[in-house]
DOVEXKE-848406 format. One record per residue (C-alpha): x, y, z; residue in three letters. Coordinates in nm, 4 decimals, always signed. Layout:
BEGIN
px:py:pz:code
X:Y:Z:ALA
...
// end
This chain:
BEGIN
px:py:pz:code
+7.1952:+3.7865:+2.6598:MET
+6.9478:+3.6015:+2.8849:PRO
+6.8156:+3.7314:+3.2132:GLY
+6.7538:+4.0979:+3.2889:LEU
+6.9930:+4.3840:+3.2330:ARG
+6.9350:+4.7010:+3.4341:PHE
+7.1420:+4.9636:+3.6115:ASP
+6.8530:+5.1711:+3.7462:SER
+6.5350:+5.0575:+3.9151:LEU
+6.2088:+5.2352:+4.0011:LEU
+5.9398:+5.1034:+4.2384:PHE
+5.5899:+5.2469:+4.2060:LEU
+5.2717:+5.2336:+4.4116:CYS
+5.0005:+5.4895:+4.4842:VAL
+5.1099:+5.6663:+4.8046:ALA
+5.4814:+5.5778:+4.7975:ASN
+5.4291:+5.5106:+5.1648:SER
+5.4881:+5.1423:+5.2382:ALA
+5.5425:+4.8797:+4.9683:ARG
+5.7515:+5.0897:+4.7309:SER
+5.9436:+5.2444:+5.0213:GLN
+6.0320:+4.9036:+5.1641:MET
+6.1255:+4.7833:+4.8148:ALA
+6.3550:+5.0850:+4.7721:GLU
+6.5273:+5.0207:+5.1036:GLY
+6.5670:+4.6493:+5.0382:LEU
+6.6984:+4.7052:+4.6852:ALA
+6.9527:+4.9630:+4.8025:ARG
+7.0812:+4.7153:+5.0612:ALA
+7.0881:+4.4328:+4.8057:LEU
+7.2445:+4.6073:+4.5053:PHE
+7.4565:+4.8716:+4.6745:GLY
+7.6219:+5.1087:+4.4283:ASP
+7.5709:+4.8714:+4.1332:ALA
+7.2112:+4.9858:+4.0728:VAL
+7.0449:+5.3257:+4.1088:ARG
+6.7247:+5.2700:+4.3099:VAL
+6.4242:+5.5053:+4.3303:GLN
+6.0611:+5.4865:+4.4385:SER
+5.7604:+5.7101:+4.3782:ALA
+5.3802:+5.7231:+4.3746:GLY
+5.0876:+5.8868:+4.1974:SER
+4.9543:+6.0344:+4.5250:SER
+5.2580:+6.0606:+4.7528:PRO
+5.1967:+6.0973:+5.1254:SER
+5.4559:+5.9995:+5.3886:ARG
+5.6704:+5.7009:+5.4773:VAL
+5.4534:+5.4781:+5.6928:ASN
+5.5945:+5.4364:+6.0464:PRO
+5.5153:+5.0658:+6.0363:TYR
+5.7272:+5.0330:+5.7226:ALA
+6.0123:+5.2040:+5.9074:VAL
+5.9726:+4.9644:+6.2022:ARG
+5.9502:+4.6519:+5.9881:ALA
+6.2600:+4.7461:+5.7914:MET
+6.4545:+4.8406:+6.1051:ALA
+6.4182:+4.4772:+6.2138:GLU
+6.6410:+4.3895:+5.9164:LEU
+6.8855:+4.6692:+5.9870:GLY
+6.7581:+4.8859:+5.6999:VAL
+6.6872:+5.2488:+5.7921:ASP
+6.4006:+5.4192:+5.6069:LEU
+6.3890:+5.7245:+5.8350:SER
+6.5638:+5.9469:+5.5791:ALA
+6.3433:+5.8423:+5.2867:GLN
+6.0543:+6.0610:+5.1708:THR
+5.7464:+6.0048:+4.9565:SER
+5.7932:+6.1352:+4.6027:LYS
+5.5661:+6.1983:+4.3063:SER
+5.6130:+5.9896:+3.9949:VAL
+5.6137:+6.3188:+3.8034:ASP
+5.9521:+6.4036:+3.9580:THR
+6.1238:+6.0962:+3.8135:ILE
+6.3208:+6.1427:+3.4908:ASP
+6.2107:+5.8636:+3.2522:PRO
+6.5603:+5.8516:+3.1075:GLU
+6.6991:+5.7610:+3.4510:SER
+6.5126:+5.4292:+3.4711:VAL
+6.5901:+5.0921:+3.3083:ASP
+6.3358:+4.8791:+3.4945:LEU
+6.0020:+4.9701:+3.6574:VAL
+5.8364:+4.7508:+3.9205:VAL
+5.4749:+4.8278:+4.0142:THR
+5.3503:+4.6932:+4.3472:LEU
+4.9796:+4.7849:+4.3433:CYS
+4.7185:+4.5140:+4.3899:ALA
+4.3710:+4.6533:+4.4521:GLU
+4.4605:+5.0099:+4.3448:GLU
+4.5270:+5.1629:+4.0025:VAL
+4.9039:+5.1735:+3.9570:CYS
+5.0733:+5.5000:+3.8636:PRO
+5.1352:+5.5759:+3.4989:THR
+5.4989:+5.6149:+3.4047:PHE
+5.5720:+5.7038:+3.0444:LEU
+5.9060:+5.5571:+2.9444:SER
+6.0550:+5.2796:+2.7346:SER
+6.1812:+5.0992:+3.0467:ALA
+6.0952:+4.7355:+3.0937:ARG
+5.8119:+4.6720:+3.3403:ARG
+5.7451:+4.4078:+3.6039:LEU
+5.4253:+4.3856:+3.8098:HIS
+5.4373:+4.2466:+4.1632:TRP
+5.0826:+4.2892:+4.2983:PRO
+5.0998:+4.2988:+4.6787:LEU
+4.8118:+4.3911:+4.9084:GLN
+4.8578:+4.7199:+5.0938:ASP
+4.9906:+4.6175:+5.4366:PRO
+4.8421:+4.9223:+5.6076:ASP
+4.4887:+4.7738:+5.6016:ARG
+4.3445:+5.1187:+5.6798:LYS
+3.9848:+4.9967:+5.7038:HIS
+4.0584:+4.7071:+5.9407:GLU
+4.0470:+4.7325:+6.3189:ALA
+4.3932:+4.5985:+6.4061:LEU
+4.6097:+4.6352:+6.7098:ASP
+4.9723:+4.7463:+6.6853:ASP
+5.1217:+4.3984:+6.6562:GLU
+4.8643:+4.2793:+6.4026:GLN
+4.9286:+4.5798:+6.1782:ARG
+5.3054:+4.5384:+6.2052:LEU
+5.2641:+4.1723:+6.1104:HIS
+5.1139:+4.2714:+5.7728:HIS
+5.4112:+4.4984:+5.7057:PHE
+5.6509:+4.2159:+5.7892:ARG
+5.4682:+3.9848:+5.5478:VAL
+5.4847:+4.2427:+5.2659:ALA
+5.8499:+4.3143:+5.3462:ARG
+5.9447:+3.9468:+5.3279:ASP
+5.7510:+3.8935:+5.0048:GLN
+5.9286:+4.1883:+4.8433:ILE
+6.2670:+4.0696:+4.9684:ARG
+6.2117:+3.7197:+4.8237:ALA
+6.1143:+3.8648:+4.4863:ARG
+6.4142:+4.0951:+4.4895:LEU
+6.6432:+3.8003:+4.5579:ASP
+6.5165:+3.6378:+4.2366:VAL
+6.5511:+3.9656:+4.0465:LEU
+6.9112:+3.9977:+4.1642:ALA
+6.9821:+3.6404:+4.0541:ALA
+6.8493:+3.7224:+3.7052:LEU
+7.0637:+4.0329:+3.6599:ARG
+7.3546:+3.9819:+3.4181:ASP
+7.3060:+3.6082:+3.3644:VAL
+7.5924:+3.4888:+3.1397:PRO
+7.5253:+3.3434:+2.7950:ALA
+7.4167:+2.9814:+2.7992:GLY
+7.3517:+2.7089:+2.5405:PRO
+7.1150:+2.7565:+2.2464:ASP
+6.8233:+2.5195:+2.3225:PRO
+6.6649:+2.3360:+2.0297:ARG
+6.4492:+2.0864:+2.2217:GLU
+6.3479:+2.0328:+2.5831:PHE
+6.3340:+1.6910:+2.7490:HIS
+6.1262:+1.6243:+3.0599:ALA
+5.9949:+1.3198:+3.2433:SER
+5.7167:+1.2602:+3.4954:ILE
+5.5982:+0.9526:+3.6849:ARG
+5.2356:+0.8392:+3.6640:VAL
+5.0383:+0.5615:+3.8381:PRO
+4.8533:+0.4482:+3.5232:ASN
+5.0637:+0.4368:+3.2057:LEU
+4.7837:+0.3685:+2.9488:PRO
+4.5619:+0.6414:+3.0913:ALA
+4.8525:+0.8869:+3.0870:ALA
+4.9416:+0.7880:+2.7299:ALA
+4.5858:+0.8665:+2.6217:ARG
+4.5738:+1.1978:+2.8094:PHE
+4.9083:+1.3292:+2.6819:TYR
+4.8320:+1.2219:+2.3256:THR
+4.5240:+1.4424:+2.3531:TRP
+4.7094:+1.7275:+2.5266:LEU
+5.0180:+1.7409:+2.3024:LEU
+4.8359:+1.6619:+1.9799:GLY
+5.0794:+1.3862:+1.8775:VAL
+5.0828:+1.0102:+1.9126:ALA
+5.3675:+0.8552:+2.1135:PRO
+5.6871:+0.7907:+1.9210:LYS
+5.7499:+0.4694:+2.1146:GLU
+5.6603:+0.2902:+2.4331:TRP
+5.7475:-0.0064:+2.6527:THR
+5.5838:-0.1565:+2.9583:HIS
+5.7487:+0.1153:+3.1715:ARG
+5.7440:+0.4360:+2.9684:TYR
+5.5838:+0.6254:+2.6788:VAL
+5.7829:+0.8789:+2.4762:THR
+5.6321:+1.1781:+2.2967:PHE
+5.8218:+1.3984:+2.0512:VAL
+5.6526:+1.7251:+1.9555:SER
+5.8312:+1.9263:+1.6876:GLU
+5.5806:+2.2087:+1.7291:ALA
+5.6608:+2.2412:+2.1003:LEU
+6.0263:+2.1411:+2.0560:ARG
+5.9687:+1.8929:+2.3364:THR
+6.0754:+1.5366:+2.4110:ASN
+5.8403:+1.4219:+2.6874:PHE
+5.8560:+1.0879:+2.8673:VAL
+5.5804:+0.9427:+3.0871:VAL
+5.7160:+0.6839:+3.3306:LEU
+5.5088:+0.4340:+3.5229:VAL
+5.5365:+0.4684:+3.9005:ASP
+5.5797:+0.0974:+3.9682:ASP
+5.8077:+0.1280:+4.2686:GLY
+6.1205:+0.0270:+4.0793:GLN
+6.4289:+0.2467:+4.0914:THR
+6.4748:+0.4981:+3.8128:LEU
+6.8231:+0.6293:+3.7454:HIS
+6.8440:+1.0063:+3.7011:HIS
+7.0996:+0.9677:+3.4227:ASP
+6.8758:+0.7473:+3.2067:THR
+6.5158:+0.8601:+3.1618:LEU
+6.4137:+1.0485:+3.4737:TYR
+6.5697:+1.3917:+3.4306:HIS
+6.5487:+1.7241:+3.2503:LEU
+6.7378:+1.7787:+2.9274:GLY
+6.8097:+2.0356:+2.6573:VAL
+6.9067:+1.9517:+2.2997:ASP
+7.1615:+2.2033:+2.1675:VAL
+7.1946:+2.0586:+1.8183:GLY
+7.5620:+1.9749:+1.7623:THR
+7.8742:+1.8258:+1.9178:LYS
+8.0397:+2.1682:+1.9073:ALA
+7.7458:+2.3190:+2.0967:ALA
+7.7755:+2.0558:+2.3717:VAL
+8.1457:+2.1389:+2.4085:ILE
+8.0670:+2.5107:+2.4126:ALA
+7.8010:+2.4490:+2.6794:ALA
+8.0628:+2.2928:+2.9080:GLN
+8.2978:+2.5862:+2.8624:LEU
+8.0173:+2.8317:+2.9375:ARG
+7.9049:+2.6282:+3.2398:ALA
+8.2592:+2.6288:+3.3761:GLU
+8.2857:+3.0058:+3.3246:ALA
+7.9510:+3.0587:+3.5009:ALA
+8.0486:+2.8343:+3.7928:GLY
+7.7779:+2.5712:+3.7459:TRP
+7.8653:+2.2248:+3.8862:PRO
+7.9525:+1.9674:+3.6182:ILE
+7.8285:+1.6204:+3.7083:HIS
+7.9726:+1.4462:+3.4014:LYS
+8.1936:+1.6280:+3.1484:PRO
+8.1068:+1.6493:+2.7790:ALA
+8.1446:+1.3110:+2.6089:ARG
+8.0061:+1.0968:+2.3309:THR
+7.8107:+0.7959:+2.4569:THR
+7.7111:+0.4953:+2.2479:TRP
+7.5067:+0.2639:+2.4684:ARG
+7.1338:+0.3208:+2.4362:GLY
+7.0740:+0.6262:+2.2187:THR
+7.4102:+0.7555:+2.0881:PRO
+7.4502:+1.1141:+2.2041:LEU
+7.6988:+1.3893:+2.2657:HIS
+7.6093:+1.4828:+2.6211:GLU
+7.7046:+1.6943:+2.9192:LEU
+7.5531:+1.6521:+3.2660:TRP
+7.5134:+1.9538:+3.4935:LEU
+7.3690:+1.9826:+3.8427:MET
+7.1290:+2.2641:+3.9213:ASP
+7.1374:+2.4493:+4.2581:PRO
+6.8778:+2.2068:+4.3970:GLY
+7.0790:+1.8954:+4.3085:GLY
+6.8725:+1.8021:+4.0015:ASN
+7.0620:+1.6574:+3.7079:LEU
+7.0334:+1.8321:+3.3718:ILE
+7.1461:+1.6701:+3.0453:GLU
+7.2660:+1.8961:+2.7633:ILE
+7.2821:+1.6813:+2.4530:TYR
+7.2983:+1.6557:+2.0750:ALA
+7.2139:+1.3611:+1.8525:ARG
+7.4936:+1.2238:+1.6365:LEU
+7.5071:+1.2872:+1.2632:THR
+7.5296:+0.9940:+1.0230:ASP
+7.9018:+1.0544:+0.9767:ASP
+7.9536:+1.0594:+1.3517:GLU
+7.7569:+0.7370:+1.3900:LEU
+7.9917:+0.5719:+1.1380:ASP
+8.2754:+0.6321:+1.3830:GLY
+8.1223:+0.4148:+1.6544:ARG
+8.3971:+0.2350:+1.8505:PRO
+8.3960:-0.1427:+1.8766:ALA
+8.3849:-0.1375:+2.2581:ASP
+8.1081:+0.1294:+2.2792:ASP
+8.3067:+0.3100:+2.5480:GLU
+8.2301:+0.6843:+2.5858:PRO
+8.4734:+0.9379:+2.4445:THR
+8.5501:+1.2615:+2.6311:LEU
+8.5000:+1.5728:+2.4187:LEU
+8.6952:+1.8259:+2.6270:VAL
+9.0589:+1.7485:+2.7145:PRO
// end
């Protein structure tokens, strides 16, 4: 399965005073009863009052939380460990749990002469950075199965096509497969990449021709399966799975990502499939 699977989460920093405490409070609010959330430190002290104030602004109460030693945490109770130290040495936690490192500067700034509002500002910044990272972590938890990618397609626009062709030949270690006056195509088997450089000449490029992202999944059956999985996952389908004949014959499915970008999931036709090309070259839907 892709993504991250975890049912218990541990945040670590040195004092278990600010960053890890705010992360614990935010994660509890985000995951609720679905995930067991803990925090600890190698030199526990107290919950920083500025952390309590910053979190109260979001309606999260840290007043009942306490600083805890990492030695009190049962390694078997943790699936995922997130360390938040930046300039300090992070606590050691001996377990087989997966680890993530989010280095964030200590918001307390003990050695800086700051007034009350300036110090609280640093806690707000750390709080918001942790919350944004947790939002991504939550989005990655229990991601459903997707297609099996065999090749990645990407396109970029460049002001100077010959210069770009020379640079990317050097970078990718392969000569272009083909080119026209408007684009250069590279195919790297080593990188499993189909890469297109498009000249930025001011003319309109259609997202469903060259200028898009794409993933080759290998077979017609895999394209059909990708649509069924996309439907089950709730991803928007821009164009349903079909076989197209104009241009490069492909089995293809067009999805739309959360930002509105079009993604092509495709497979090249076999020789037998190419023999079945219709006289009118009209596309054929693959899913009833």
